[in-house]
TORKOL-4160 file (C-alpha; in steps of 0.2 Angstrom, whole numbers, padded with zeros to 4 digits, m for minus):
437
<pt num="1" X="m0031" Y="0185" Z="0108"/>
<pt num="2" X="m0012" Y="0188" Z="0108"/>
<pt num="3" X="m0004" Y="0175" Z="0097"/>
<pt num="4" X="0015" Y="0172" Z="0092"/>
<pt num="5" X="0018" Y="0163" Z="0075"/>
<pt num="6" X="0035" Y="0155" Z="0073"/>
<pt num="7" X="0042" Y="0153" Z="0056"/>
<pt num="8" X="0038" Y="0167" Z="0043"/>
<pt num="9" X="0038" Y="0155" Z="0028"/>
<pt num="10" X="0023" Y="0151" Z="0017"/>
<pt num="11" X="0012" Y="0144" Z="0031"/>
<pt num="12" X="0017" Y="0155" Z="0045"/>
<pt num="13" X="0015" Y="0172" Z="0035"/>
<pt num="14" X="m0002" Y="0167" Z="0029"/>
<pt num="15" X="m0008" Y="0161" Z="0047"/>
<pt num="16" X="m0001" Y="0177" Z="0055"/>
<pt num="17" X="m0009" Y="0189" Z="0042"/>
<pt num="18" X="m0026" Y="0180" Z="0042"/>
<pt num="19" X="m0026" Y="0179" Z="0061"/>
<pt num="20" X="m0022" Y="0198" Z="0062"/>
<pt num="21" X="m0036" Y="0201" Z="0049"/>
<pt num="22" X="m0048" Y="0192" Z="0061"/>
<pt num="23" X="m0044" Y="0204" Z="0075"/>
<pt num="24" X="m0030" Y="0196" Z="0085"/>
<pt num="25" X="m0014" Y="0204" Z="0089"/>
<pt num="26" X="0000" Y="0193" Z="0081"/>
<pt num="27" X="0019" Y="0193" Z="0083"/>
<pt num="28" X="0028" Y="0185" Z="0069"/>
<pt num="29" X="0044" Y="0176" Z="0074"/>
<pt num="30" X="0059" Y="0171" Z="0063"/>
<pt num="31" X="0078" Y="0171" Z="0064"/>
<pt num="32" X="0079" Y="0179" Z="0047"/>
<pt num="33" X="0081" Y="0197" Z="0049"/>
<pt num="34" X="0077" Y="0201" Z="0031"/>
<pt num="35" X="0059" Y="0193" Z="0033"/>
<pt num="36" X="0057" Y="0203" Z="0050"/>
<pt num="37" X="0062" Y="0219" Z="0042"/>
<pt num="38" X="0050" Y="0217" Z="0027"/>
<pt num="39" X="0035" Y="0213" Z="0040"/>
<pt num="40" X="0040" Y="0228" Z="0050"/>
<pt num="41" X="0039" Y="0238" Z="0035"/>
<pt num="42" X="0021" Y="0231" Z="0031"/>
<pt num="43" X="0027" Y="0221" Z="0017"/>
<pt num="44" X="0025" Y="0202" Z="0013"/>
<pt num="45" X="0041" Y="0191" Z="0013"/>
<pt num="46" X="0031" Y="0179" Z="0001"/>
<pt num="47" X="0022" Y="0180" Z="m0015"/>
<pt num="48" X="0003" Y="0175" Z="m0013"/>
<pt num="49" X="m0013" Y="0182" Z="m0019"/>
<pt num="50" X="m0020" Y="0195" Z="m0007"/>
<pt num="51" X="m0007" Y="0193" Z="0007"/>
<pt num="52" X="0002" Y="0209" Z="0003"/>
<pt num="53" X="m0013" Y="0219" Z="0005"/>
<pt num="54" X="m0018" Y="0211" Z="0021"/>
<pt num="55" X="m0001" Y="0213" Z="0029"/>
<pt num="56" X="m0001" Y="0231" Z="0024"/>
<pt num="57" X="m0018" Y="0234" Z="0032"/>
<pt num="58" X="m0015" Y="0224" Z="0049"/>
<pt num="59" X="0003" Y="0232" Z="0051"/>
<pt num="60" X="m0004" Y="0249" Z="0050"/>
<pt num="61" X="m0017" Y="0245" Z="0063"/>
<pt num="62" X="m0003" Y="0238" Z="0074"/>
<pt num="63" X="m0011" Y="0220" Z="0074"/>
<pt num="64" X="0004" Y="0212" Z="0066"/>
<pt num="65" X="0022" Y="0215" Z="0072"/>
<pt num="66" X="0038" Y="0204" Z="0069"/>
<pt num="67" X="0053" Y="0200" Z="0080"/>
<pt num="68" X="0068" Y="0188" Z="0081"/>
<pt num="69" X="0066" Y="0187" Z="0100"/>
<pt num="70" X="0058" Y="0171" Z="0105"/>
<pt num="71" X="0057" Y="0175" Z="0124"/>
<pt num="72" X="0049" Y="0192" Z="0121"/>
<pt num="73" X="0036" Y="0185" Z="0109"/>
<pt num="74" X="0031" Y="0171" Z="0121"/>
<pt num="75" X="0030" Y="0184" Z="0136"/>
<pt num="76" X="0018" Y="0194" Z="0125"/>
<pt num="77" X="0006" Y="0180" Z="0119"/>
<pt num="78" X="m0006" Y="0167" Z="0125"/>
<pt num="79" X="m0003" Y="0154" Z="0112"/>
<pt num="80" X="0010" Y="0150" Z="0099"/>
<pt num="81" X="0008" Y="0143" Z="0082"/>
<pt num="82" X="0024" Y="0134" Z="0076"/>
<pt num="83" X="0025" Y="0134" Z="0057"/>
<pt num="84" X="0043" Y="0131" Z="0053"/>
<pt num="85" X="0048" Y="0120" Z="0039"/>
<pt num="86" X="0050" Y="0101" Z="0039"/>
<pt num="87" X="0060" Y="0098" Z="0023"/>
<pt num="88" X="0066" Y="0081" Z="0016"/>
<pt num="89" X="0082" Y="0074" Z="0020"/>
<pt num="90" X="0092" Y="0064" Z="0006"/>
<pt num="91" X="0085" Y="0048" Z="0012"/>
<pt num="92" X="0067" Y="0055" Z="0012"/>
<pt num="93" X="0065" Y="0057" Z="0030"/>
<pt num="94" X="0059" Y="0073" Z="0038"/>
<pt num="95" X="0072" Y="0085" Z="0044"/>
<pt num="96" X="0065" Y="0090" Z="0061"/>
<pt num="97" X="0079" Y="0101" Z="0067"/>
<pt num="98" X="0069" Y="0117" Z="0065"/>
<pt num="99" X="0055" Y="0109" Z="0075"/>
<pt num="100" X="0067" Y="0104" Z="0089"/>
<pt num="101" X="0075" Y="0121" Z="0089"/>
<pt num="102" X="0059" Y="0131" Z="0091"/>
<pt num="103" X="0052" Y="0119" Z="0104"/>
<pt num="104" X="0069" Y="0121" Z="0114"/>
<pt num="105" X="0067" Y="0140" Z="0113"/>
<pt num="106" X="0049" Y="0140" Z="0117"/>
<pt num="107" X="0052" Y="0128" Z="0132"/>
<pt num="108" X="0065" Y="0139" Z="0139"/>
<pt num="109" X="0054" Y="0155" Z="0138"/>
<pt num="110" X="0040" Y="0145" Z="0147"/>
<pt num="111" X="0052" Y="0141" Z="0161"/>
<pt num="112" X="0048" Y="0157" Z="0171"/>
<pt num="113" X="0030" Y="0160" Z="0164"/>
<pt num="114" X="0017" Y="0155" Z="0177"/>
<pt num="115" X="0002" Y="0158" Z="0166"/>
<pt num="116" X="m0006" Y="0144" Z="0156"/>
<pt num="117" X="0001" Y="0144" Z="0138"/>
<pt num="118" X="m0003" Y="0133" Z="0123"/>
<pt num="119" X="0010" Y="0127" Z="0110"/>
<pt num="120" X="0002" Y="0123" Z="0093"/>
<pt num="121" X="0011" Y="0113" Z="0079"/>
<pt num="122" X="0005" Y="0118" Z="0062"/>
<pt num="123" X="0020" Y="0111" Z="0053"/>
<pt num="124" X="0018" Y="0095" Z="0044"/>
<pt num="125" X="0024" Y="0081" Z="0054"/>
<pt num="126" X="0022" Y="0062" Z="0054"/>
<pt num="127" X="0012" Y="0053" Z="0067"/>
<pt num="128" X="0021" Y="0051" Z="0083"/>
<pt num="129" X="0031" Y="0067" Z="0082"/>
<pt num="130" X="0021" Y="0076" Z="0095"/>
<pt num="131" X="0024" Y="0063" Z="0108"/>
<pt num="132" X="0041" Y="0057" Z="0103"/>
<pt num="133" X="0049" Y="0074" Z="0100"/>
<pt num="134" X="0038" Y="0090" Z="0103"/>
<pt num="135" X="0031" Y="0086" Z="0120"/>
<pt num="136" X="0048" Y="0079" Z="0127"/>
<pt num="137" X="0058" Y="0094" Z="0121"/>
<pt num="138" X="0046" Y="0106" Z="0128"/>
<pt num="139" X="0045" Y="0098" Z="0145"/>
<pt num="140" X="0064" Y="0096" Z="0146"/>
<pt num="141" X="0067" Y="0114" Z="0141"/>
<pt num="142" X="0053" Y="0121" Z="0152"/>
<pt num="143" X="0055" Y="0110" Z="0167"/>
<pt num="144" X="0035" Y="0109" Z="0166"/>
<pt num="145" X="0023" Y="0095" Z="0161"/>
<pt num="146" X="0012" Y="0095" Z="0146"/>
<pt num="147" X="m0007" Y="0095" Z="0150"/>
<pt num="148" X="m0003" Y="0101" Z="0167"/>
<pt num="149" X="0007" Y="0117" Z="0166"/>
<pt num="150" X="0005" Y="0121" Z="0148"/>
<pt num="151" X="m0005" Y="0114" Z="0133"/>
<pt num="152" X="0000" Y="0106" Z="0117"/>
<pt num="153" X="m0010" Y="0104" Z="0101"/>
<pt num="154" X="m0007" Y="0098" Z="0083"/>
<pt num="155" X="m0017" Y="0109" Z="0070"/>
<pt num="156" X="m0012" Y="0104" Z="0052"/>
<pt num="157" X="m0015" Y="0117" Z="0038"/>
<pt num="158" X="m0024" Y="0113" Z="0022"/>
<pt num="159" X="m0018" Y="0128" Z="0011"/>
<pt num="160" X="m0015" Y="0128" Z="m0007"/>
<pt num="161" X="m0002" Y="0140" Z="m0014"/>
<pt num="162" X="m0010" Y="0153" Z="m0025"/>
<pt num="163" X="m0027" Y="0152" Z="m0015"/>
<pt num="164" X="m0020" Y="0151" Z="0003"/>
<pt num="165" X="m0030" Y="0166" Z="0010"/>
<pt num="166" X="m0046" Y="0160" Z="0003"/>
<pt num="167" X="m0042" Y="0142" Z="0009"/>
<pt num="168" X="m0038" Y="0149" Z="0027"/>
<pt num="169" X="m0055" Y="0158" Z="0028"/>
<pt num="170" X="m0064" Y="0143" Z="0019"/>
<pt num="171" X="m0055" Y="0127" Z="0024"/>
<pt num="172" X="m0062" Y="0110" Z="0019"/>
<pt num="173" X="m0060" Y="0106" Z="0037"/>
<pt num="174" X="m0052" Y="0112" Z="0053"/>
<pt num="175" X="m0043" Y="0098" Z="0063"/>
<pt num="176" X="m0037" Y="0099" Z="0081"/>
<pt num="177" X="m0027" Y="0086" Z="0089"/>
<pt num="178" X="m0026" Y="0090" Z="0108"/>
<pt num="179" X="m0018" Y="0083" Z="0123"/>
<pt num="180" X="m0031" Y="0091" Z="0134"/>
<pt num="181" X="m0048" Y="0099" Z="0133"/>
<pt num="182" X="m0043" Y="0116" Z="0139"/>
<pt num="183" X="m0030" Y="0118" Z="0125"/>
<pt num="184" X="m0042" Y="0112" Z="0112"/>
<pt num="185" X="m0055" Y="0125" Z="0118"/>
<pt num="186" X="m0043" Y="0139" Z="0117"/>
<pt num="187" X="m0037" Y="0134" Z="0100"/>
<pt num="188" X="m0055" Y="0132" Z="0094"/>
<pt num="189" X="m0059" Y="0150" Z="0098"/>
<pt num="190" X="m0047" Y="0155" Z="0084"/>
<pt num="191" X="m0058" Y="0147" Z="0072"/>
<pt num="192" X="m0075" Y="0155" Z="0077"/>
<pt num="193" X="m0084" Y="0160" Z="0061"/>
<pt num="194" X="m0073" Y="0149" Z="0050"/>
<pt num="195" X="m0085" Y="0138" Z="0039"/>
<pt num="196" X="m0083" Y="0119" Z="0037"/>
<pt num="197" X="m0082" Y="0105" Z="0050"/>
<pt num="198" X="m0071" Y="0107" Z="0065"/>
<pt num="199" X="m0065" Y="0091" Z="0072"/>
<pt num="200" X="m0056" Y="0088" Z="0089"/>
<pt num="201" X="m0047" Y="0072" Z="0089"/>
<pt num="202" X="m0032" Y="0062" Z="0096"/>
<pt num="203" X="m0015" Y="0070" Z="0092"/>
<pt num="204" X="m0009" Y="0056" Z="0081"/>
<pt num="205" X="m0025" Y="0056" Z="0071"/>
<pt num="206" X="m0023" Y="0074" Z="0068"/>
<pt num="207" X="m0004" Y="0071" Z="0062"/>
<pt num="208" X="m0010" Y="0057" Z="0051"/>
<pt num="209" X="m0024" Y="0067" Z="0042"/>
<pt num="210" X="m0012" Y="0079" Z="0033"/>
<pt num="211" X="m0002" Y="0065" Z="0026"/>
<pt num="212" X="m0018" Y="0055" Z="0020"/>
<pt num="213" X="m0023" Y="0071" Z="0012"/>
<pt num="214" X="m0007" Y="0075" Z="0002"/>
<pt num="215" X="m0004" Y="0057" Z="m0003"/>
<pt num="216" X="m0022" Y="0055" Z="m0009"/>
<pt num="217" X="m0020" Y="0071" Z="m0019"/>
<pt num="218" X="m0004" Y="0064" Z="m0027"/>
<pt num="219" X="m0013" Y="0048" Z="m0030"/>
<pt num="220" X="m0027" Y="0057" Z="m0039"/>
<pt num="221" X="m0015" Y="0066" Z="m0050"/>
<pt num="222" X="m0005" Y="0051" Z="m0055"/>
<pt num="223" X="m0021" Y="0041" Z="m0058"/>
<pt num="224" X="m0028" Y="0054" Z="m0069"/>
<pt num="225" X="m0012" Y="0056" Z="m0079"/>
<pt num="226" X="m0011" Y="0037" Z="m0082"/>
<pt num="227" X="m0029" Y="0037" Z="m0088"/>
<pt num="228" X="m0025" Y="0052" Z="m0099"/>
<pt num="229" X="m0010" Y="0043" Z="m0107"/>
<pt num="230" X="m0020" Y="0028" Z="m0110"/>
<pt num="231" X="m0034" Y="0038" Z="m0118"/>
<pt num="232" X="m0022" Y="0047" Z="m0129"/>
<pt num="233" X="m0015" Y="0031" Z="m0136"/>
<pt num="234" X="m0032" Y="0025" Z="m0142"/>
<pt num="235" X="m0038" Y="0043" Z="m0148"/>
<pt num="236" X="m0051" Y="0046" Z="m0134"/>
<pt num="237" X="m0053" Y="0063" Z="m0126"/>
<pt num="238" X="m0047" Y="0060" Z="m0108"/>
<pt num="239" X="m0055" Y="0077" Z="m0102"/>
<pt num="240" X="m0072" Y="0071" Z="m0108"/>
<pt num="241" X="m0069" Y="0054" Z="m0100"/>
<pt num="242" X="m0064" Y="0062" Z="m0083"/>
<pt num="243" X="m0077" Y="0075" Z="m0084"/>
<pt num="244" X="m0090" Y="0062" Z="m0084"/>
<pt num="245" X="m0081" Y="0052" Z="m0071"/>
<pt num="246" X="m0081" Y="0066" Z="m0059"/>
<pt num="247" X="m0100" Y="0069" Z="m0060"/>
<pt num="248" X="m0102" Y="0053" Z="m0050"/>
<pt num="249" X="m0102" Y="0059" Z="m0032"/>
<pt num="250" X="m0110" Y="0043" Z="m0026"/>
<pt num="251" X="m0095" Y="0031" Z="m0029"/>
<pt num="252" X="m0081" Y="0040" Z="m0038"/>
<pt num="253" X="m0079" Y="0056" Z="m0028"/>
<pt num="254" X="m0086" Y="0051" Z="m0012"/>
<pt num="255" X="m0082" Y="0042" Z="0004"/>
<pt num="256" X="m0087" Y="0025" Z="m0004"/>
<pt num="257" X="m0072" Y="0013" Z="m0005"/>
<pt num="258" X="m0062" Y="0023" Z="0006"/>
<pt num="259" X="m0064" Y="0013" Z="0023"/>
<pt num="260" X="m0049" Y="0002" Z="0027"/>
<pt num="261" X="m0053" Y="m0016" Z="0026"/>
<pt num="262" X="m0051" Y="m0032" Z="0016"/>
<pt num="263" X="m0046" Y="m0034" Z="m0002"/>
<pt num="264" X="m0058" Y="m0030" Z="m0017"/>
<pt num="265" X="m0066" Y="m0044" Z="m0027"/>
<pt num="266" X="m0081" Y="m0049" Z="m0037"/>
<pt num="267" X="m0084" Y="m0051" Z="m0056"/>
<pt num="268" X="m0079" Y="m0033" Z="m0061"/>
<pt num="269" X="m0065" Y="m0025" Z="m0052"/>
<pt num="270" X="m0051" Y="m0038" Z="m0054"/>
<pt num="271" X="m0056" Y="m0042" Z="m0071"/>
<pt num="272" X="m0057" Y="m0024" Z="m0078"/>
<pt num="273" X="m0041" Y="m0019" Z="m0070"/>
<pt num="274" X="m0032" Y="m0034" Z="m0078"/>
<pt num="275" X="m0040" Y="m0030" Z="m0095"/>
<pt num="276" X="m0035" Y="m0012" Z="m0095"/>
<pt num="277" X="m0017" Y="m0016" Z="m0090"/>
<pt num="278" X="m0016" Y="m0030" Z="m0104"/>
<pt num="279" X="m0022" Y="m0017" Z="m0116"/>
<pt num="280" X="m0010" Y="m0004" Z="m0110"/>
<pt num="281" X="0004" Y="m0016" Z="m0111"/>
<pt num="282" X="0000" Y="m0020" Z="m0130"/>
<pt num="283" X="0000" Y="m0001" Z="m0132"/>
<pt num="284" X="0016" Y="0001" Z="m0123"/>
<pt num="285" X="0008" Y="0013" Z="m0111"/>
<pt num="286" X="0016" Y="0013" Z="m0094"/>
<pt num="287" X="0003" Y="0013" Z="m0079"/>
<pt num="288" X="0013" Y="0010" Z="m0063"/>
<pt num="289" X="0000" Y="0016" Z="m0051"/>
<pt num="290" X="m0014" Y="0006" Z="m0059"/>
<pt num="291" X="m0002" Y="m0009" Z="m0061"/>
<pt num="292" X="0001" Y="m0009" Z="m0042"/>
<pt num="293" X="m0018" Y="m0011" Z="m0038"/>
<pt num="294" X="m0018" Y="m0030" Z="m0040"/>
<pt num="295" X="m0002" Y="m0034" Z="m0031"/>
<pt num="296" X="m0008" Y="m0022" Z="m0017"/>
<pt num="297" X="m0024" Y="m0031" Z="m0016"/>
<pt num="298" X="m0016" Y="m0048" Z="m0015"/>
<pt num="299" X="m0005" Y="m0041" Z="m0001"/>
<pt num="300" X="m0021" Y="m0038" Z="0009"/>
<pt num="301" X="m0026" Y="m0056" Z="0008"/>
<pt num="302" X="m0008" Y="m0060" Z="0013"/>
<pt num="303" X="m0010" Y="m0049" Z="0028"/>
<pt num="304" X="m0026" Y="m0058" Z="0033"/>
<pt num="305" X="m0018" Y="m0075" Z="0031"/>
<pt num="306" X="m0003" Y="m0070" Z="0042"/>
<pt num="307" X="m0015" Y="m0063" Z="0055"/>
<pt num="308" X="m0025" Y="m0079" Z="0056"/>
<pt num="309" X="m0010" Y="m0090" Z="0056"/>
<pt num="310" X="m0002" Y="m0081" Z="0070"/>
<pt num="311" X="m0016" Y="m0086" Z="0081"/>
<pt num="312" X="m0010" Y="m0104" Z="0081"/>
<pt num="313" X="m0027" Y="m0112" Z="0080"/>
<pt num="314" X="m0034" Y="m0127" Z="0070"/>
<pt num="315" X="m0053" Y="m0125" Z="0069"/>
<pt num="316" X="m0058" Y="m0109" Z="0060"/>
<pt num="317" X="m0075" Y="m0103" Z="0055"/>
<pt num="318" X="m0080" Y="m0091" Z="0042"/>
<pt num="319" X="m0095" Y="m0080" Z="0043"/>
<pt num="320" X="m0099" Y="m0073" Z="0026"/>
<pt num="321" X="m0089" Y="m0078" Z="0011"/>
<pt num="322" X="m0097" Y="m0071" Z="m0004"/>
<pt num="323" X="m0087" Y="m0056" Z="m0011"/>
<pt num="324" X="m0099" Y="m0044" Z="m0001"/>
<pt num="325" X="m0114" Y="m0045" Z="0010"/>
<pt num="326" X="m0131" Y="m0046" Z="0002"/>
<pt num="327" X="m0126" Y="m0056" Z="m0013"/>
<pt num="328" X="m0122" Y="m0075" Z="m0017"/>
<pt num="329" X="m0108" Y="m0070" Z="m0030"/>
<pt num="330" X="m0092" Y="m0078" Z="m0025"/>
<pt num="331" X="m0082" Y="m0075" Z="m0041"/>
<pt num="332" X="m0065" Y="m0069" Z="m0036"/>
<pt num="333" X="m0070" Y="m0067" Z="m0018"/>
<pt num="334" X="m0055" Y="m0063" Z="m0008"/>
<pt num="335" X="m0062" Y="m0073" Z="0006"/>
<pt num="336" X="m0063" Y="m0088" Z="m0005"/>
<pt num="337" X="m0044" Y="m0086" Z="m0009"/>
<pt num="338" X="m0041" Y="m0085" Z="0010"/>
<pt num="339" X="m0051" Y="m0101" Z="0013"/>
<pt num="340" X="m0042" Y="m0110" Z="0000"/>
<pt num="341" X="m0025" Y="m0106" Z="0008"/>
<pt num="342" X="m0031" Y="m0111" Z="0025"/>
<pt num="343" X="m0037" Y="m0127" Z="0019"/>
<pt num="344" X="m0020" Y="m0130" Z="0010"/>
<pt num="345" X="m0012" Y="m0128" Z="0027"/>
<pt num="346" X="m0023" Y="m0142" Z="0034"/>
<pt num="347" X="m0035" Y="m0131" Z="0044"/>
<pt num="348" X="m0052" Y="m0137" Z="0049"/>
<pt num="349" X="m0064" Y="m0125" Z="0040"/>
<pt num="350" X="m0083" Y="m0122" Z="0043"/>
<pt num="351" X="m0093" Y="m0109" Z="0033"/>
<pt num="352" X="m0109" Y="m0099" Z="0034"/>
<pt num="353" X="m0117" Y="m0087" Z="0022"/>
<pt num="354" X="m0136" Y="m0085" Z="0022"/>
<pt num="355" X="m0135" Y="m0079" Z="0004"/>
<pt num="356" X="m0126" Y="m0094" Z="m0003"/>
<pt num="357" X="m0136" Y="m0109" Z="m0007"/>
<pt num="358" X="m0126" Y="m0122" Z="m0017"/>
<pt num="359" X="m0141" Y="m0130" Z="m0025"/>
<pt num="360" X="m0146" Y="m0113" Z="m0032"/>
<pt num="361" X="m0130" Y="m0108" Z="m0039"/>
<pt num="362" X="m0128" Y="m0108" Z="m0058"/>
<pt num="363" X="m0116" Y="m0103" Z="m0072"/>
<pt num="364" X="m0099" Y="m0095" Z="m0069"/>
<pt num="365" X="m0103" Y="m0092" Z="m0051"/>
<pt num="366" X="m0105" Y="m0111" Z="m0048"/>
<pt num="367" X="m0090" Y="m0115" Z="m0059"/>
<pt num="368" X="m0079" Y="m0103" Z="m0050"/>
<pt num="369" X="m0083" Y="m0109" Z="m0032"/>
<pt num="370" X="m0082" Y="m0128" Z="m0036"/>
<pt num="371" X="m0065" Y="m0125" Z="m0045"/>
<pt num="372" X="m0058" Y="m0116" Z="m0030"/>
<pt num="373" X="m0066" Y="m0126" Z="m0016"/>
<pt num="374" X="m0072" Y="m0142" Z="m0024"/>
<pt num="375" X="m0081" Y="m0149" Z="m0008"/>
<pt num="376" X="m0087" Y="m0133" Z="m0001"/>
<pt num="377" X="m0104" Y="m0140" Z="0002"/>
<pt num="378" X="m0097" Y="m0151" Z="0016"/>
<pt num="379" X="m0090" Y="m0136" Z="0025"/>
<pt num="380" X="m0106" Y="m0126" Z="0025"/>
<pt num="381" X="m0117" Y="m0125" Z="0041"/>
<pt num="382" X="m0135" Y="m0120" Z="0043"/>
<pt num="383" X="m0132" Y="m0106" Z="0055"/>
<pt num="384" X="m0119" Y="m0094" Z="0060"/>
<pt num="385" X="m0121" Y="m0100" Z="0078"/>
<pt num="386" X="m0116" Y="m0117" Z="0073"/>
<pt num="387" X="m0100" Y="m0111" Z="0065"/>
<pt num="388" X="m0095" Y="m0101" Z="0080"/>
<pt num="389" X="m0099" Y="m0117" Z="0092"/>
<pt num="390" X="m0087" Y="m0128" Z="0081"/>
<pt num="391" X="m0073" Y="m0115" Z="0079"/>
<pt num="392" X="m0059" Y="m0109" Z="0090"/>
<pt num="393" X="m0057" Y="m0093" Z="0079"/>
<pt num="394" X="m0070" Y="m0085" Z="0068"/>
<pt num="395" X="m0066" Y="m0075" Z="0052"/>
<pt num="396" X="m0079" Y="m0061" Z="0048"/>
<pt num="397" X="m0078" Y="m0061" Z="0029"/>
<pt num="398" X="m0092" Y="m0049" Z="0025"/>
<pt num="399" X="m0103" Y="m0036" Z="0034"/>
<pt num="400" X="m0119" Y="m0048" Z="0036"/>
<pt num="401" X="m0130" Y="m0039" Z="0048"/>
<pt num="402" X="m0133" Y="m0054" Z="0059"/>
<pt num="403" X="m0114" Y="m0056" Z="0063"/>
<pt num="404" X="m0112" Y="m0041" Z="0075"/>
<pt num="405" X="m0123" Y="m0047" Z="0089"/>
<pt num="406" X="m0115" Y="m0064" Z="0088"/>
<pt num="407" X="m0098" Y="m0057" Z="0089"/>
<pt num="408" X="m0103" Y="m0046" Z="0104"/>
<pt num="409" X="m0111" Y="m0061" Z="0113"/>
<pt num="410" X="m0097" Y="m0073" Z="0110"/>
<pt num="411" X="m0082" Y="m0062" Z="0112"/>
<pt num="412" X="m0077" Y="m0069" Z="0129"/>
<pt num="413" X="m0076" Y="m0087" Z="0123"/>
<pt num="414" X="m0071" Y="m0086" Z="0105"/>
<pt num="415" X="m0057" Y="m0077" Z="0095"/>
<pt num="416" X="m0062" Y="m0066" Z="0080"/>
<pt num="417" X="m0053" Y="m0059" Z="0065"/>
<pt num="418" X="m0064" Y="m0046" Z="0057"/>
<pt num="419" X="m0060" Y="m0041" Z="0039"/>
<pt num="420" X="m0073" Y="m0028" Z="0037"/>
<pt num="421" X="m0075" Y="m0019" Z="0054"/>
<pt num="422" X="m0092" Y="m0023" Z="0059"/>
<pt num="423" X="m0092" Y="m0010" Z="0072"/>
<pt num="424" X="m0080" Y="0005" Z="0078"/>
<pt num="425" X="m0083" Y="0000" Z="0096"/>
<pt num="426" X="m0075" Y="m0017" Z="0094"/>
<pt num="427" X="m0057" Y="m0016" Z="0099"/>
<pt num="428" X="m0042" Y="m0024" Z="0091"/>
<pt num="429" X="m0036" Y="m0032" Z="0108"/>
<pt num="430" X="m0040" Y="m0047" Z="0118"/>
<pt num="431" X="m0049" Y="m0060" Z="0107"/>
<pt num="432" X="m0054" Y="m0048" Z="0093"/>
<pt num="433" X="m0042" Y="m0043" Z="0079"/>
<pt num="434" X="m0045" Y="m0031" Z="0065"/>
<pt num="435" X="m0035" Y="m0033" Z="0049"/>
<pt num="436" X="m0030" Y="m0014" Z="0047"/>
<pt num="437" X="m0036" Y="m0005" Z="0062"/>
């Protein structure tokens, strides 16, 4: 395929060289004449493992060229990858002037081009940028319509400096956000033979994925450093601790706990976070990331409360109020905290949880719930259907397997606030609201 790559910085040079290595004919485009001269001489404008050798090889085979001429590059290619920088402004916002400039130039070049063309944004951009900036600028500059006269995709990169060539050919995933299937299919053809999952999704989802990755990586570094600082203060080898921690791929390094939903609770997580922070304070060890966990968790309870109160109803039912489905443990259940606040506002509450039998509760579990909601027995009903019948709005408090059919059957005549996302097919519209989806 004939490909133009805009922006001969770190991401663009790696993409251009690796695409040429894969057998495509690539034109690198950049306004910086020094970069263009280096590429024309078969030399790399960046320092990166293996990239110099690849550029020398593909340049000698006439598969990689370079130019400052946007129009010529568009005329000679079928697809353009935009890899220009999106640096931070003083206030932290992205500076999108280079994205805008390149889109204006590409759009102008497309004005008199009759053939189908695909513009792919590889630069890191926040969700909404494609629809709010990229597509409008391309349409205005070209006088054409995206998805009709030309295609647009978002294709975030997942490269690490120092191993970028390896990462290009062995990515953790390939993500394509496309406005139309024709563009997606063309872009997918660039990655034939590349291992790992290839996901085609909505444009905004593709834009967001890159930010989730990078912020998660930053959170991991900060978390590990705070644990390391704590361990050092008590003369524990932090690397031994984290080596053991990382061997757990069932809970620690896994998708578990990474689905957006309601607050955490139970007898372990809140208690142990508090205990670690109390000890850290005594040791004068700063742990700002871990210190933010409990306030963040409380904020999710606030979010649920505000969502429910905004509905303006008085009779509220709760299906599932133990801290998670399949248990009768209510200690520090965030649903109990939510119920307590709603009762305090004078709401009429009815409850159902098949796992909770007040007569069978003992010890700390019984003490906790009677201290939080002293007359809870009077609020409980014998079936989920009875709660639904007596309520104007129903809160789904945990993922009890019996709740989904009931929600689906009664969605037309009852309102639901789902704290756990019973099903991905339920929509946050009409009479069903998800807390963070």
